[in-house]
TORVEX-808309 format. One record per atom (N, C-alpha, C): x, y, z; residue in three letters. Coordinates in steps of 0.05 Angstrom, whole numbers, plus 5000, padded with zeros to 4 digits. Layout:
% TORVEX-808309
XYZALA...
//
This chain:
% TORVEX-808309
651575479540MET651375369514MET649875549495MET650775579471LEU649375739451LEU647375569436LEU644875659435LEU642675509423LEU641475659400LEU641075529377LEU639775639354LEU637075519351LEU634975689349ALA632175589348ALA630975689322ALA629375519309ILE628175579283ILE625275509282ILE623575689272ASP620775629268ASP619975719239ASP619275529223THR618375579196THR615675439191THR614175409213SER611675239211SER609275399201SER609275659202GLY606975819195GLY607476009172GLY605576199169ARG605876399148ARG608276579153ARG608676639178GLN611076799186GLN612776619204GLN615376659203GLY617176499219GLY619276669232GLY621076539246SER623276689259SER625576499266SER627876619271VAL630176469282VAL631076619306VAL632076479326ALA632976599351ALA635676479359ALA637276649371LEU639776569383LEU639576609413LEU640176399428ALA639876409457ALA642276299471ALA642676399496ARG644976299512ARG643776159536ARG644375899539ALA643375749562ALA645475749584ALA644575769608GLU646375779631GLU647575499637GLU649675499654ASP650975249660ASP649175089680ASP650274859689ASP648674679705ASP647874799732ASP649175019741ASP648375139766ASP645675269765ASP644775359741SER642175469738SER640975369712SER640175119711PRO639474979687PRO636975079673PRO635275219688ASP632675309676ASP632875579663ASP635175709667ASP635475979656ASP636475979627ASP635176149610ILE636076179583ILE635676469575ILE637676579563GLU637676859554GLU637276869524GLU635177009515ILE634777049487ILE636577279477ILE638477219460ILE640377419451ILE639077589429ILE637877469409GLU636577619388GLU634677439373GLU632577559363ILE630577429345ILE630577569319ILE630477419297MET630277529270MET627777409257MET626077589246PRO623577489233PRO624177369205PRO622477199196LEU622577079169LEU619877139156LEU619877249133VAL617377319119VAL616377079105VAL613777019109GLY612576789097GLY612776779066GLY613076539055GLY613176509026GLY615976509015GLY617876599031THR620676609020THR622576489041THR621676299057PHE623376179077PHE625976059064PHE625675919042SER627975789030SER630175979022SER629376219014ALA631376419006ALA632576569030ALA630976589051GLN631876749074GLN633276599096GLN632576349100LEU633276219125LEU636276199130LEU637776089111ILE640676059115ILE642076329118ILE641576519100PRO642776789104PRO642076909131PRO639676879140GLN638876999166GLN640276859189GLN640576599187ILE642076459208ILE644976549209ILE646176579186SER648976669185SER649276949196SER647377129189THR647477399199THR647077409229THR645177259238LEU644477249267LEU646877169283LEU648276959274ILE650676869289ILE652977059288ILE653677149264SER655977319261SER655577599272SER653177709270SER652677979281SER652877999311SER652677769324ASN652877759353ASN655677659362ASN657577659343GLY660277599350GLY661077309353GLY659377129341TYR659976839343TYR660576719316TYR661676489317THR661976329292THR660076089293THR659675969270ARG657875739269ARG658675519289ARG661175479293ASP662175269310ASP661475319340ASP660775569347ALA660075629375ALA657375519382ALA655675449363VAL652975349369VAL653175079381VAL651875049405GLY652074789419GLY649674619417GLY647474729407GLY644974569404GLY643074709385GLY641174549375LEU639174639355LEU636374569364LEU634474749361ALA631674699367ALA630074779343ALA628174619335VAL626574679311VAL623774579314VAL621874729304VAL619074639304VAL618774429282VAL617874189291SER617573969272SER614673929263SER612874099273GLY610074089265GLY608274159288GLY605674169284PRO604474159257PRO604774429243PRO604174439218GLY604374689203GLY604474649173GLY605474849160SER605674849131SER607574629121SER606674479101PHE608374259091PHE610974369080PHE610874579063THR613274699052THR614974829073THR613774979090GLY615275119111GLY616774929129GLY615474719138LEU616774529155LEU619174399141LEU618774329116ARG620974199101ARG623474379100ARG622974639096VAL625274829094VAL626774839120VAL625274869142GLY626574889168GLY628074639176GLY626774409172LEU627974149179LEU630474089162LEU630274159136ALA632674119119ALA635074269128ALA634574519137ALA636774689146ALA637974579172ALA636274479190VAL637174369215VAL638674109211VAL637573949192LYS638973699186LYS641873749176LYS642173949159ALA644774019148ALA646574129170ALA645574309187LEU647174409209LEU647874189228LEU645974009234GLY646573789252GLY648773609242GLY648773559216GLU650873399204GLU653673539207GLU653673799201ILE656173949201ILE657273989230ILE655474059248LEU656374139275LEU656473899294LEU655073689288ALA654873449305ALA653973529333ALA651773689334LYS650673789359LYS647873669363LYS646873669388PRO644173549393PRO641973719380PRO639873579370ILE637573709357ILE635073649374ILE633673859381ALA631173819396ALA628773899379ALA627373699368PRO624873759353PRO622673819373PRO621174029368VAL618974099387VAL616374139371VAL614174069384SER611574109373SER610674399378SER609574529358MET608574799361MET606274799381MET604774579383LEU602574569402LEU603674569431LEU605874409435GLU606974409462GLU608274679468GLU609474809448VAL610675069452VAL608475259462VAL606175249449CYS603875419458CYS603075359486CYS602875109493ALA601975029520ALA603875129541ALA606475099536VAL608475189556VAL608675489557VAL608775619534ALA609075909533ALA606676059544ALA604375929545SER601976069556SER602176129585SER603775969600GLY603975999629GLY601575889644GLY599775759630VAL597375649643VAL598075369655VAL597075309678LYS597675059692LYS595174879692LYS595674619696GLY593474429698GLY592974299671GLY590474239665LYS589774109640LYS589574319618LYS591474309600VAL591674519580VAL591274389552VAL589474519537MET588974439510MET589874659491MET591974609476ALA592974809457ALA591674769430ALA591074989416ALA589674969391ALA590875159370ALA591075059346LEU592175219324LEU590475179299LEU590075389284ASP588475379259ASP589775199239ASP588275009229ALA589374829208ALA588074879181ALA586275089180GLY584975149155GLY582674969150GLY580875049131ARG578574889123ARG576774809146ARG576574989166GLY574774929188GLY575874719207GLY578474669206GLU579674469224GLU581674599242GLU582374449264VAL584074549285VAL586074329292VAL588574409295TYR590574239307TYR590374259338TYR590174029352VAL589674039380VAL591773869395VAL592773969417GLY594573819434GLY593673839463GLY593773609477GLU592873609505GLU595273549523GLU595473709545TYR597773689563TYR596973729592TYR598573609610GLU598273669638GLU600773829646GLU600374069656ILE602674239664ILE602474299693ILE604574219708SER604574269737SER606274519742SER606074639765SER607674879772SER610574809777SER611174549781ALA613874479789ALA615274309768ALA613974229747GLY615174039728GLY614574109700GLY615673939681PRO615173979653PRO612473889644PRO611873939619THR609273839608THR609273539607THR606973419611GLN606573139608GLN604273079590GLN604372879573PRO602072819556PRO599672749573PRO597272849564ALA594872799579ALA593472539569ALA594372439546ALA593272199535ALA595272079516ALA594771829508THR596671689490THR596871839463THR594571919452ASN594572069427ASN594072359434ASN596172509440ILE595872779451ILE595572989429ILE596172929405GLU595973129383GLU594373019360GLU592473179351ARG590873079329ARG589573309314ARG588373239291LEU586973429274LEU583973389278LEU582473609284MET579673589290MET578073809276MET575573759270ALA573773969261ALA573374169285ALA572974419278LEU572774629299LEU570474559318LEU568174469308ALA565974399325ALA566674169344ALA568073969335ASP568873749352ASP570873839373ASP572674009366PHE574574119385PHE573174269408PHE571274439401ILE569774589421ILE568174399439ILE567074189428ALA565573989444ALA567373849464ALA569873789456GLN571673629472GLN573273799491GLN573274069488ALA574974249504ALA573674319531ALA571274229536LYS569974279562LYS571574159585LYS572074329605GLY573674239627GLY576674279624GLY577474379601TRP580274439595TRP580774739596TRP583374809600ASN584175089596ASN585275109567ASN583775249551VAL584475269522VAL586475499519VAL588675449504VAL590575659498VAL590975659468VAL591075899456THR591475929427THR592476199420THR594176229400PRO594876489389PRO592976579367PRO591076419359ASP589276479337ASP586676599348ASP586276849341VAL583976999351VAL581276879344VAL581076779319ALA578476659310ALA577776419327ALA579776249333ILE579276009349ILE578476099377ILE579876299388ALA579376389415ALA576476499417ALA575676649397GLN572976769398GLN570776549396GLN571276349378ALA569376139375ALA569075979401ALA571375929415ALA571275779440ALA570075939462ALA570676199464GLN569576369485GLN566576399482GLN565576399458ALA562776429453ALA561076199464ALA562475969469THR561075739481THR561575719511THR562975919522GLY563375919551GLY565975779560GLY567675699542LEU570175569549LEU572175769562LEU573975659579GLN576075819591GLN578375839571GLN578876079560VAL580776109538VAL582876319545VAL585376259539THR587576459541THR588576509512THR588176759503THR589176839477THR591976939480THR593876799467MET596676859469MET597677059448MET599977179453ALA601377329433ALA602477119413ALA603077209388PRO604277019369PRO606776889379PRO606976629373ILE609376479381ILE611776559364ILE614076569376SER616576629362SER618676419367SER620876429353ALA623076249358ALA624276269386ALA623776489400ALA624676509427ALA623276299445ALA620676269440ASP619076069455ASP620075789448ASP620775749422VAL621875489413VAL624575429427VAL626175639430ALA628775609444ALA628375519473ALA626475639487ARG626075569515ARG625275279518ARG623375189502LEU622474909504LEU624674729493LEU626074809472GLY628274649461GLY630474599481GLY631074809497TRP633174779518TRP632374579539TRP629774579546SER628774379565SER628974099554SER628374069528LYS628673799515LYS631573709514LYS633373899508ILE636273819507ILE637273739535ILE636373889555ARG637273819583ARG636273539591ARG633973459581SER632873199589SER633472989568SER635373049550ALA636372859529ALA634172769510ALA632172939505GLU630072879486GLU630872989459GLU632972869448THR634172969423THR634272749402THR634772839377VAL634972649355VAL637472709339VAL638172519322THR640272559302THR639072679277THR640772789259PRO639672889234PRO637972689219PRO638872439219GLU637472219205GLU634772169217GLU634472209243GLN631972149257GLN629972389256GLN630872619248LEU629172859248LEU627072839226LEU624572849234GLU622372829215GLU620173029221GLU618673099201ALA616373289205ALA613973139217ALA612473279233ASN609973179244ASN607673339233ASN606473239211TYR604473399197TYR601673369210TYR601273159226ILE598673109239ILE596373099218ILE596172869205ARG593972839186ARG591872639196ARG589572649184ARG587472459192ARG588372169185ARG587371979200THR587871699194THR586271629169THR586971399156ASP585571309133ASP582571259140ASP582071149163ALA579271099171ALA577671349173ALA578871559185GLU577571819187GLU576971939160GLU578971919142ASN578672029115ASN576371879100ASN576271609104LEU574171459090LEU571471539101LEU571271569127GLU568671639139GLU567771919130GLU569772099128LYS569172369119LYS568172379090LYS569472209073SER568772209045SER565972089041SER565171899058ARG562571779056ARG560371969065ARG561072159082ALA559172349092ALA558672579072ALA560372609052LEU560072819033LEU557972759012LEU
//
């Protein structure tokens, strides 16, 4: 199956075309090509880049058998652009859509096993955090009911004790390492990593329709916002 993966969640993004193997080797996926997207101009680049990516590799749009997209957390505008494109393609192609969390992508792509805490810079001294249990033989499993949340950097460091922290953000890694935490600093995530996790989601039928596809911005609850405003 041909899989198209899209990441527009951060300052820089990318799109990837991948070929998933048949049922005889369900875990294998070949990344055919990755194309970068320059931050700030996703809306102008995304559709042309997708078209070029597919056609330059000798395929037509109808050959795409599945779609994977980062649904959050990340830039409000960037996520909207990526999700709008996937919604449109999903409507036209009538193919399965696998929304994936960038935090889970980080956790899986890190290769770290056990209790994994993925962290991404959310700006303003805050961190997006996701907690996962990753075994050597199976997929990621949520480590708690509320596995993804927005936290102050200091709170994240306090709660990360006993976890394997993974992050592509150097500043977060340095802050965590300075307190003695076990940290894996990853290479930047690309749409190739999104494709690998997306294929796993499609295989396990964790897909949505275009109408069901929504962004996951991970914002503070009203109670947290009220408490924060009182503290100012």
